[in-house]
NUBA-513214 format. One line per field, with one value per atom (N, C-alpha, C): x, y, z; residue in one letter; residue number from 1; atom name. Coordinates in steps of 0.001 Angstrom, whole numbers, plus 500000, padded with zeros to 6 digits. Layout:
east	[X ...]
north	[Y ...]
up	[Z ...]
residuo	[A ...]
num	[NUM ...]
atomo	[CA ...]
# end
This chain:
east	[431710 431611 431183 430296 429827 430964 431810 432927 433984 434137 435106 434685 433403 432919 433059 432776 432917 434373 435292 436718 437141 436586 436910 436409 435214 434679 435561 435992 436853 438210 438729 440001 439864 438749 438501 438360 437641 437471 438817 439657 440978 441839 441786 442562 442066 440750 440199 440596 440603 441023 442486 443330 444735 444917 444090 444169 443840 442831 442442 443583 444208 445302 446500 446724 447877 447655 446447 446202 445741 445303 444804 445863 447124 448125 448351 448300 448486 447333 446109 444952 445006 445436 445534 446615 447691 448728 448167 447403 446784 445810 445009 444041 444731 445814 446532 447139 447632 448262 447259 445972 444933 444220 444743 444146 444967 444372 445106 445698 446676 447388 446461 445494 444629 443657 443484 442544 443209 444505 445219 444771 444664 444397 442951 442065 440663 440068 439164 438487 436994 436340 436924 437672 438670 439437 438571 438824 438056 438944 438447 439175 439021 437889 437663 437900 438949 439273 438143 437906 436904 437388 437895 437891 439048 438877 439886 440828 442129 443088 444249 444678 445817 447045 446944 448032 449304 449165 450346 451301 450753 451592 452321 451719 452385 453441 453093 454002 455272 455132 456301 457350 456909 457862 458529 457824 458374 459312 459050 459807 460974 460901 461897 462470 463792 464388 464118 462840 462485 463060 463113 463628 465077 465863 467259 467329 466465 466432 466012 465032 464598 465754 466483 467576 468680 469021 470056 469645 468407 467925 467877 467466 467353 468719 469719 471079 471559 471367 471800 471059 469743 468932 469325 469426 469696 471072 472093 473453 473588 473103 473250 472456 471225 470415 470953 471386 471869 473118 474115 475376 475269 474661 474585 473798 472661 471880 472626 473374 474153 475236 475953 476994 476369 475233 474558 474093 473583 473136 474307 475436 476624 477099 477122 477569 476614 475309 474323 474442 474666 474841 476083 477161 478391 478211 477591 477393 476352 475403 474349 474687 475522 475732 477189 478131 479541 480027 481050 481737 483174 483604 484960 485381 486684 487164 486630 486313 485843 484547 483747 482491 481564 481391 480506 481003 482329 482903 482717 482977 482820 481377 480455 479049 478593 479024 478681 479304 480508 481128 480324 479807 478954 477669 477069 475848 476122 477312 477654 477690 478001 478028 476637 475595 474240 473952 474723 474496 475171 475989 476692 475782 475378 474513 475263 474515 475136 475805 475297 475890 477329 477706 479073 480054 479650 480554 480352 479402 479064 480232 480846 481944 483189 483631 484784 484555 483338 483043 483157 482633 482699 484149 484972 486389 487072 486765 487370 486937 485659 485176 485680 485873 486447 487889 488639 490027 490098 489074 489017 488394 487990 487332 486027 485292 484020 482826 483059 481952 481353 480043 479275 479270 479443 479230 478329 477869 477007 477797 479118 479932 479785 479753 479578 478255 477269 475974 475888 476846 476818 477834 479079 480168 479926 479549 479334 478263 477244 476173 476546 477668 478076 478617 478944 479540 478502 477234 476184 475665 474653 473997 473811 474239 474209 472783 471827 470431 469936 470280 469891 470587 471863 472609 471971 471640 471020 469663 468863 467525 467609 468466 468568 469189 470156 470755 469713 468876 467827 466823 466587 465621 466114 467347 467841 468180 468335 468606 467471 466236 465084 464575 464775 464219 465120 466405 467343 467990 467507 468070 469512 470309 471690 471769 470759 470770 470732 470017 469946 471304 472013 473343 474309 474235 475109 474821 473546 473188 473748 473708 474256 475771 476442 477887 478214 477430 477655 477474 476523 476283 477344 478284 479384 479219 478229 478034 479134 479656 480631 479909 480677 480062 479347 479955 479216 477928 477967 476763 475676 476040 475052 474399 475229 474693 473719 474100 473277 472044 472153 471045 470150 470643 469840 469532 470579 470370 469628 470021 469397 467893 467427 465965 465235 465854 465225 465178 466207 466279 465351 464742 463990 462968 462118 461164 461857 462914 463625 464326 464932 465608 464619 463449 462443 461933 461701 461234 462280 463541 464601 464862 464644 464800 463757 462528 461471 461769 462183 462532 463743 464736 465919 465604 464727 464328 463687 462775 462110 463096 464031 465000 465940 466457 467386 466657 465476 464722 464333 464000 463547 464684 465909 467043 467197 467345 467457 468781 469219 470398 471666 471864 473074 473213 472201 472305 472438 471809 471914 473343 474069 475442 476403 476260 477283 476979 475716 475363 475025 475760 475571 475033 475444 474989 473558 472663 471258 471092 471930 471794 472165 472849 473272 472448 471485 470691 469685 469347 468324 466945 465932 464575 464123 464504 464044 464678 465968 466640 466118 465829 465306 463958 463098 461789 461950 462871 463078 463633 464389 464996 464140 462966 462122 461740 461359 460867 461950 463189 464262 464894 464992 465802 464978 463715 463004 461746 460775 459502 459514 460451 460644 459564 458587 457557 456957 456085 455478 454331 454683 453683 453461 452653 452467 451814 450888 450326 451376 452321 453366 454293 454630 455491 454812 453516 452790 452660 452518 452467 453793 454905 456213 456359 455846 455923 455120 453948 453133 453841 454448 455181 456344 457062 458186 457727 456467 455933 455535 455260 454715 455622 456948 457790 457769 457748 457720 456420 455304 454011 453973 454499 454499 455367 456544 457435 456793 456196 455549 454356 453609 452443 452852 453919 454329 455105 455673 456503 455853 454609 454035 453848 453557 453348 454622 455790 457042 457306 456743 456899 456298 455082 454400 455089 455456 456062 457406 458184 459492 459393 458292 458100 457387 456599 455778 456494 457455 458108 459041 458859 459747 460424 460162 460785 460763 461189 461243 459962 459427 458212 458526 457581 457780 457359]
north	[844685 845753 845209 844211 843635 842972 842203 841521 842528 843615 844629 845320 845649 846269 845315 844027 843038 842930 842958 842904 844149 845307 846539 846478 845918 845787 844871 843755 842838 843477 844229 844917 845946 846693 847673 846997 845860 845122 844622 844144 843656 844784 845952 847090 847574 847598 848014 847046 845754 844756 844966 845213 845486 846755 847769 849029 848817 848005 847748 847070 846060 845359 846267 847216 848095 849213 849740 850910 850531 849282 848862 848997 848575 848764 850234 851113 852536 853086 852700 853161 852614 851354 850766 851471 851907 852670 853974 854683 855935 855664 854601 854270 853954 853189 852825 854049 854988 856178 857064 856863 857679 856944 855774 854998 855146 854788 854696 853299 853144 851872 850719 850947 849847 849367 850150 849759 849122 848855 848346 846930 846061 844647 844259 845213 844895 844031 843152 842239 842534 842712 842787 844104 844116 845353 846432 847662 848800 849656 849904 850760 852222 852574 853941 853983 854672 854672 855265 854631 855121 854817 855789 857228 857619 858745 859289 860195 859926 860723 861154 862396 862936 863098 862625 862830 862073 860993 860235 861087 861986 862836 863886 864264 865191 864455 863270 862505 862093 861760 861277 862378 863625 864737 864999 864699 864943 863834 862581 861439 861043 861389 860937 862154 862204 863333 863254 863332 863224 864353 865547 866689 866458 865868 865562 864536 863516 862524 863131 864041 864741 865534 866260 867087 866238 865116 864242 863668 863202 862676 863768 864967 866077 866502 866509 866852 865871 864578 863558 863712 863889 863979 865196 866359 867599 867556 867146 867135 866100 864886 863812 864120 864596 864879 866067 867112 868303 868006 867418 867144 865899 864850 863588 863695 864412 864573 865399 866414 867223 866380 865589 864722 863681 863118 862134 862759 864000 864678 864952 865369 865598 864302 863232 861943 861442 861582 861142 861943 863232 864077 863672 863368 862953 861618 860652 859344 859401 860328 860391 861197 862248 863175 863361 862830 862953 861651 861765 860605 860634 859568 859499 858030 857756 856369 855544 854291 853320 853748 854562 855030 853866 852937 851796 850890 850674 849794 850393 851702 852367 852336 852560 852566 851175 850155 848780 848419 848943 848696 849309 850525 851154 850359 849911 849115 847803 847263 846009 846138 847336 847526 847404 847552 847396 845961 845019 843606 843179 844046 843696 844003 843014 843289 844041 844825 845641 844780 843584 842711 842334 842392 842045 843145 844392 845514 846109 845601 846192 846130 844971 844814 845576 845462 846276 847775 848255 849671 850049 849208 849503 849548 848631 848626 849906 850300 851517 852760 852860 854030 854022 852835 852757 853255 852900 853354 854876 855473 856931 857617 856822 857361 858089 857544 858135 857443 856338 855625 856510 856459 857287 858758 858975 860298 860122 861225 861168 860992 861076 861036 859742 858542 857330 857286 858037 858065 859191 860124 861272 861135 860835 860876 859949 858669 857821 858357 859021 859535 860763 861404 862619 862325 861057 860699 860189 860425 860041 858641 858298 856999 856430 855206 854626 854464 854202 854088 855427 856502 857839 858196 857861 858134 857417 856155 855379 855963 856317 856853 858166 859095 860396 860261 859358 859145 858678 857730 857256 858375 859239 860319 861350 861817 862868 862330 861015 860463 860756 860793 861086 862511 863085 864411 865548 865289 866341 865981 866549 866225 866703 865925 866323 867576 867784 868972 870256 870232 871416 871715 870681 870864 871392 870830 871290 872744 873123 874516 875449 875019 875837 875983 874914 874993 875981 875965 876889 878337 878546 879901 880347 879462 879847 879457 878610 878179 877209 877383 876444 875223 874176 872957 873210 873953 874225 875002 875972 876756 875914 875020 874121 873251 872765 871898 872658 873851 874585 875220 875714 876468 875630 874498 873667 872309 871600 870231 870199 871043 871007 871296 872321 872517 871329 870659 869476 868328 868219 867140 867358 868509 868859 867802 867278 866238 864989 864556 863351 863590 864766 865079 865156 865762 865865 864485 863616 862269 861500 861600 860896 861519 862836 863479 862966 862799 862275 860834 860016 858627 858564 859420 859446 859907 860890 861366 860239 859514 858419 857324 857027 855981 856354 857589 858029 858228 858833 859100 857809 856780 855513 854515 854911 854000 853629 852349 851866 851142 850331 849495 850330 851295 852114 852868 853654 854341 853389 852230 851264 850766 850632 850125 851182 852410 853427 854367 854528 855508 854803 855121 854467 855423 856676 857659 858072 858057 858409 859784 860758 862108 862194 861176 861196 860261 859567 858615 859330 858681 859215 858860 859402 859255 857798 857021 855635 854765 854933 854174 854611 855896 856412 855778 855647 855016 853549 852867 851446 851228 852201 852047 852624 853140 853771 852817 851607 850668 850302 850139 849694 850838 852020 853087 854158 854353 855522 855152 854541 854342 853123 852188 851112 850048 850122 849104 849152 848206 848140 849140 850403 851452 851707 850852 850912 852208 852813 854081 855169 855282 856293 855946 854655 854233 854515 854215 854478 855977 856769 858218 858727 858195 858580 858163 856981 856514 857414 857855 858761 860095 860618 861876 861744 860613 860402 860230 859832 859612 860901 861934 863178 863783 863926 864503 863700 862370 861533 861743 861804 862020 863377 864399 865736 865792 865177 865178 864446 863296 862555 863327 864003 864758 865880 866592 867719 867296 866088 865656 864580 864189 863061 863343 864594 864895 864701 864855 864689 863229 862291 860879 860597 861112 860884 861659 862903 863736 863180 862637 862115 860879 860141 858968 859291 860372 860693 861556 862375 863279 862503 862702 862077 863125 864407 865508 866742 867841 869086 869835 870342 871140 872511 873034 874355 875422]
up	[780272 781263 782631 782609 783864 784616 783890 784533 784994 784239 784619 785921 786044 787276 788454 788217 789285 789733 788759 789099 789881 789496 790219 791664 791864 793216 794078 793491 794231 794544 793571 793807 794928 794925 795977 797334 797366 798614 799140 798228 798623 799179 798523 799000 800357 800539 801832 802937 802617 803609 803997 802977 803265 804078 803771 804518 805986 806254 807644 808401 807785 808450 808672 807754 807879 808888 808946 809794 811202 811373 812689 813786 813591 814667 815019 814007 814264 815107 814763 815533 816955 817105 818442 819270 818627 819330 819866 819032 819479 820620 820471 821503 822827 822772 823997 824669 823860 824433 825157 824895 825532 826666 827044 828125 829399 830494 831755 831876 832744 832853 833225 834052 834513 833432 832366 831316 830102 830192 829021 828658 829655 829392 829704 829655 829938 828817 829207 828292 828328 827154 825812 825609 824741 824520 823883 824242 823733 822832 821609 820691 821080 821655 822121 823619 824074 825507 826349 827472 828407 829834 830556 830249 829328 828647 827748 828531 828461 829219 828337 828519 827775 828672 829880 830834 830442 829647 829243 828420 827596 826769 827619 828720 829640 830461 830927 831785 831047 829760 829038 828877 828732 828641 829989 831076 832399 832853 832429 832920 832012 830736 829760 829035 828813 828080 826573 826199 824787 823948 824514 823753 823345 824229 823911 822786 822855 821787 820462 820503 819292 818687 819514 819013 818408 819049 818503 817150 817059 815784 814724 815127 814170 813650 814514 814074 813016 813267 812311 810994 811055 809839 809009 809639 808896 808238 808984 808433 807322 807569 806576 805317 805463 804283 803495 804179 803491 802670 803311 802619 801752 802284 801549 800259 800277 799050 798017 798464 797523 796856 797636 797072 796142 796539 795682 794382 794443 793231 792288 792836 792009 791355 792135 791601 790521 790759 789774 788485 788605 787416 786638 787353 786688 785967 786630 786007 784894 784991 783995 782769 782917 781804 781394 782140 781772 781152 780340 779800 780289 780972 781483 781528 781571 781541 782710 782414 783406 784085 783399 783968 784307 783377 783614 784714 784755 785778 787168 787279 788576 789045 788110 788505 788912 788192 788571 789919 790185 791483 792616 792380 793386 793593 792494 792618 793344 793156 793831 795339 795838 797294 797907 797086 797613 798033 797508 797818 799115 799698 800935 802120 802896 804054 805135 805906 806954 808013 808235 809256 808932 807642 807248 807644 807499 807770 809159 809905 811194 812173 812323 813271 812816 811538 811111 811297 811032 811235 812711 813559 814995 815469 814979 815366 814882 813643 813109 813863 814157 814892 816347 816910 818259 818255 817213 817097 816975 816355 816211 817427 818420 819628 819287 818331 817927 818569 819271 819902 820994 821124 822056 821630 820332 819747 818532 817969 816791 815493 815557 814338 813532 814157 813340 812582 813045 812376 811352 811382 810483 809348 809686 808707 807505 807696 806511 805576 806113 805267 804475 804811 804102 802706 802432 801143 800139 800433 799501 799742 798980 799100 797705 797502 796159 795647 796546 796120 795592 796282 795841 794535 794430 793193 792014 792202 791121 790742 791729 791463 790691 791151 790495 789113 788974 787653 786656 787047 786141 785855 786839 786661 785663 785832 784941 783557 783417 782093 781130 781660 780810 780989 782171 782453 781997 781790 781402 780069 778949 777632 777501 776785 776542 775679 774831 773971 774791 775912 776758 777389 777786 778364 777311 776088 775015 774663 774671 774379 775451 776695 777774 777637 777201 776985 775866 774809 773693 774145 775066 775579 776578 776897 777775 779222 779532 780926 781348 782537 783082 783638 783940 784474 785808 786754 788001 787772 786851 786613 785970 785062 784450 785517 786448 787495 788392 788835 789794 789165 787931 787332 786438 785957 785039 785652 786081 786569 787903 788838 790163 790130 789397 789327 788732 787747 787154 788155 788996 789987 791179 791290 792498 792910 792002 792448 792974 792275 792718 794044 794211 795473 796628 796369 797420 797830 796849 797166 797965 797546 798263 799635 799743 801051 802035 801556 802421 802838 801878 802205 803131 802841 803694 805096 805217 806538 807341 806703 807419 807798 806893 807192 808322 808304 809346 810670 810624 811855 812555 811781 812371 812578 812272 812440 813911 814161 815540 815780 814812 815034 815172 814273 814325 815642 816033 817335 818509 818415 819519 819676 818571 818620 819141 818687 818938 820102 820469 821492 822798 823844 825131 826193 826141 827120 826812 827803 827532 826897 827283 826746 825266 824741 823341 822463 823040 822281 821390 820283 819390 819931 819302 819824 819827 818802 818734 819815 820051 821115 822475 822602 823861 824195 823194 823416 823794 823113 823407 824815 825321 826648 827770 827420 828442 829558 829193 830203 831202 830722 831617 832393 831783 832369 833075 832663 833165 833951 833274 833956 834872 834671 835622 835631 834775 834687 833286 833001 831665 831559 831532 831400 829914 829301 827854 827380 828097 827616 827418 828349 828205 827043 826894 825790 824446 824348 823103 822844 823905 823731 823168 823665 823138 821671 821332 819943 819010 819448 818637 818446 819507 819404 818423 818472 817563 816123 815935 814593 813889 814656 814093 813024 813249 812189 810892 811000 809799 809027 809735 809094 808397 809049 808457 807204 807266 806101 804934 805204 804122 803562 804424 803971 803018 803334 802509 801264 801272 800140 799285 799591 798882 797391 797028 795615 794803 795462 794742 794399 795168 794834 793461 793257 791989 790869 791166 790135 789687 790611 790258 789368 789478 788637 787342 787326 786170 785133 785601 784664 783740 782457 781482 780607 780882 780150 780997 780439 781174 780999 782126 782055 781479 780714 780174 781149]
residuo	[M M M K K K Y Y Y K K K K K K L L L A A A D D D Y Y Y W W W A A A L L L L L L L L L L L L L L L S S S G G G L L L I I I F F F M M M I I I A A A P P P F F F I I I W W W T T T I I I S S S T T T S S S L L L K K K S S S Q Q Q R R R N N N I I I F F F E E E I I I P P P P P P K K K W W W L L L P P P D D D P P P L L L T T T Y Y Y S S S N N N Y Y Y V V V D D D V V V W W W Q Q Q Q Q Q V V V P P P L L L L L L K K K G G G F F F M M M N N N S S S L L L I I I I I I V V V V V V V V V V V V L L L T T T V V V G G G L L L L L L I I I S S S A A A M M M S S S A A A Y Y Y A A A F F F G G G K K K F F F E E E F F F P P P L L L K K K G G G V V V L L L F F F L L L G G G L L L L L L G G G T T T M M M M M M I I I P P P Y Y Y S S S V V V V V V M M M I I I P P P Q Q Q F F F I I I G G G F F F S S S W W W L L L N N N W W W V V V D D D T T T L L L L L L P P P L L L I I I I I I P P P G G G L L L F F F G G G N N N I I I V V V V V V I I I F F F F F F I I I R R R Q Q Q F F F I I I S S S S S S A A A L L L P P P N N N D D D L L L I I I E E E A A A A A A K K K I I I D D D G G G C C C S S S F F F P P P R R R I I I F F F W W W T T T I I I A A A M M M P P P V V V M M M K K K P P P A A A L L L A A A A A A Q Q Q A A A A A A L L L G G G F F F M M M G G G I I I W W W N N N D D D F F F L L L G G G P P P L L L I I I Y Y Y L L L H H H T T T P P P E E E K K K Q Q Q T T T I I I Q Q Q V V V L L L I I I A A A S S S M M M Q Q Q A A A M M M Y Y Y I I I G G G Q Q Q S S S N N N Y Y Y P P P I I I I I I M M M A A A A A A A A A I I I I I I A A A M M M I I I P P P V V V I I I L L L V V V F F F F F F F F F C C C Q Q Q R R R Y Y Y F F F I I I E E E S S S L L L A A A I I I S S S G G G I I I K K K G G G]
num	[1 1 1 2 2 2 3 3 3 4 4 4 5 5 5 6 6 6 7 7 7 8 8 8 9 9 9 10 10 10 11 11 11 12 12 12 13 13 13 14 14 14 15 15 15 16 16 16 17 17 17 18 18 18 19 19 19 20 20 20 21 21 21 22 22 22 23 23 23 24 24 24 25 25 25 26 26 26 27 27 27 28 28 28 29 29 29 30 30 30 31 31 31 32 32 32 33 33 33 34 34 34 35 35 35 36 36 36 37 37 37 38 38 38 39 39 39 40 40 40 41 41 41 42 42 42 43 43 43 44 44 44 45 45 45 46 46 46 47 47 47 48 48 48 49 49 49 50 50 50 51 51 51 52 52 52 53 53 53 54 54 54 55 55 55 56 56 56 57 57 57 58 58 58 59 59 59 60 60 60 61 61 61 62 62 62 63 63 63 64 64 64 65 65 65 66 66 66 67 67 67 68 68 68 69 69 69 70 70 70 71 71 71 72 72 72 73 73 73 74 74 74 75 75 75 76 76 76 77 77 77 78 78 78 79 79 79 80 80 80 81 81 81 82 82 82 83 83 83 84 84 84 85 85 85 86 86 86 87 87 87 88 88 88 89 89 89 90 90 90 91 91 91 92 92 92 93 93 93 94 94 94 95 95 95 96 96 96 97 97 97 98 98 98 99 99 99 100 100 100 101 101 101 102 102 102 103 103 103 104 104 104 105 105 105 106 106 106 107 107 107 108 108 108 109 109 109 110 110 110 111 111 111 112 112 112 113 113 113 114 114 114 115 115 115 116 116 116 117 117 117 118 118 118 119 119 119 120 120 120 121 121 121 122 122 122 123 123 123 124 124 124 125 125 125 126 126 126 127 127 127 128 128 128 129 129 129 130 130 130 131 131 131 132 132 132 133 133 133 134 134 134 135 135 135 136 136 136 137 137 137 138 138 138 139 139 139 140 140 140 141 141 141 142 142 142 143 143 143 144 144 144 145 145 145 146 146 146 147 147 147 148 148 148 149 149 149 150 150 150 151 151 151 152 152 152 153 153 153 154 154 154 155 155 155 156 156 156 157 157 157 158 158 158 159 159 159 160 160 160 161 161 161 162 162 162 163 163 163 164 164 164 165 165 165 166 166 166 167 167 167 168 168 168 169 169 169 170 170 170 171 171 171 172 172 172 173 173 173 174 174 174 175 175 175 176 176 176 177 177 177 178 178 178 179 179 179 180 180 180 181 181 181 182 182 182 183 183 183 184 184 184 185 185 185 186 186 186 187 187 187 188 188 188 189 189 189 190 190 190 191 191 191 192 192 192 193 193 193 194 194 194 195 195 195 196 196 196 197 197 197 198 198 198 199 199 199 200 200 200 201 201 201 202 202 202 203 203 203 204 204 204 205 205 205 206 206 206 207 207 207 208 208 208 209 209 209 210 210 210 211 211 211 212 212 212 213 213 213 214 214 214 215 215 215 216 216 216 217 217 217 218 218 218 219 219 219 220 220 220 221 221 221 222 222 222 223 223 223 224 224 224 225 225 225 226 226 226 227 227 227 228 228 228 229 229 229 230 230 230 231 231 231 232 232 232 233 233 233 234 234 234 235 235 235 236 236 236 237 237 237 238 238 238 239 239 239 240 240 240 241 241 241 242 242 242 243 243 243 244 244 244 245 245 245 246 246 246 247 247 247 248 248 248 249 249 249 250 250 250 251 251 251 252 252 252 253 253 253 254 254 254 255 255 255 256 256 256 257 257 257 258 258 258 259 259 259 260 260 260 261 261 261 262 262 262 263 263 263 264 264 264 265 265 265 266 266 266 267 267 267 268 268 268 269 269 269 270 270 270 271 271 271 272 272 272 273 273 273 274 274 274 275 275 275 276 276 276 277 277 277 278 278 278]
atomo	[N CA C N CA C N CA C N CA C N CA C N CA C N CA C N CA C N CA C N CA C N CA C N CA C N CA C N CA C N CA C N CA C N CA C N CA C N CA C N CA C N CA C N CA C N CA C N CA C N CA C N CA C N CA C N CA C N CA C N CA C N CA C N CA C N CA C N CA C N CA C N CA C N CA C N CA C N CA C N CA C N CA C N CA C N CA C N CA C N CA C N CA C N CA C N CA C N CA C N CA C N CA C N CA C N CA C N CA C N CA C N CA C N CA C N CA C N CA C N CA C N CA C N CA C N CA C N CA C N CA C N CA C N CA C N CA C N CA C N CA C N CA C N CA C N CA C N CA C N CA C N CA C N CA C N CA C N CA C N CA C N CA C N CA C N CA C N CA C N CA C N CA C N CA C N CA C N CA C N CA C N CA C N CA C N CA C N CA C N CA C N CA C N CA C N CA C N CA C N CA C N CA C N CA C N CA C N CA C N CA C N CA C N CA C N CA C N CA C N CA C N CA C N CA C N CA C N CA C N CA C N CA C N CA C N CA C N CA C N CA C N CA C N CA C N CA C N CA C N CA C N CA C N CA C N CA C N CA C N CA C N CA C N CA C N CA C N CA C N CA C N CA C N CA C N CA C N CA C N CA C N CA C N CA C N CA C N CA C N CA C N CA C N CA C N CA C N CA C N CA C N CA C N CA C N CA C N CA C N CA C N CA C N CA C N CA C N CA C N CA C N CA C N CA C N CA C N CA C N CA C N CA C N CA C N CA C N CA C N CA C N CA C N CA C N CA C N CA C N CA C N CA C N CA C N CA C N CA C N CA C N CA C N CA C N CA C N CA C N CA C N CA C N CA C N CA C N CA C N CA C N CA C N CA C N CA C N CA C N CA C N CA C N CA C N CA C N CA C N CA C N CA C N CA C N CA C N CA C N CA C N CA C N CA C N CA C N CA C N CA C N CA C N CA C N CA C N CA C N CA C N CA C N CA C N CA C N CA C N CA C N CA C N CA C N CA C N CA C N CA C N CA C N CA C N CA C N CA C N CA C N CA C N CA C N CA C N CA C N CA C N CA C N CA C N CA C N CA C N CA C N CA C N CA C N CA C N CA C N CA C N CA C N CA C N CA C N CA C N CA C N CA C N CA C N CA C N CA C N CA C N CA C N CA C N CA C N CA C N CA C N CA C N CA C N CA C N CA C N CA C N CA C N CA C N CA C N CA C N CA C N CA C N CA C N CA C N CA C N CA C N CA C N CA C N CA C]
# end
């Protein structure tokens, strides 16, 4: 028992040390956003701003079209998550509960696409979207996501394999349920924790995406929030005004924090459920 308590103390100390290293940049970002420009590089650095100013959060809305960036990012997130998660859920249900020819080969082929780095398909995609005249629109960032995501398909398939018994599906078939009705009334409620967890992860991934919007969006009014923040120094404020940039970063972080806060319980539930709740 003595050695076990000692090991627990060391584990706690290690976790606290890791927490400090992980949260320190976030706290410094908040601190910088509340400072004035002349106090940024003061020595020794102060974690608590003195004087404390909130004007950076007002100035950033006045100097940068953040609302436009928010709307562009929100359009991409809502459309891709709504349609993409539905298509992924249908595909996962089909691969998990249906039997059809070449099922294993098709699924392995989908998994194989996960090994292809984005840098390999980046140029061919850009050429194709240029031929369609989609460059400088939101379509290249929306259309590919409407066909589902193999990571989400794999995750949900593994989830329903244990959470949705085949006997329940067979019983529904005997009662006269059609395949669409089984999916909507039985499978979808069971998938809810997994879908919520993947929706939260997908939201964070799409909201924080930088490379895709940087490649396809050139007009400032069509840029997403992340590209807009990165271009602030060159296009808007004209100097290294780090307090305003950090204020914009904090504002862009708020939706991600809220989504994770409301969906965090689904992360645990999606991993913990091994059967159907009564």
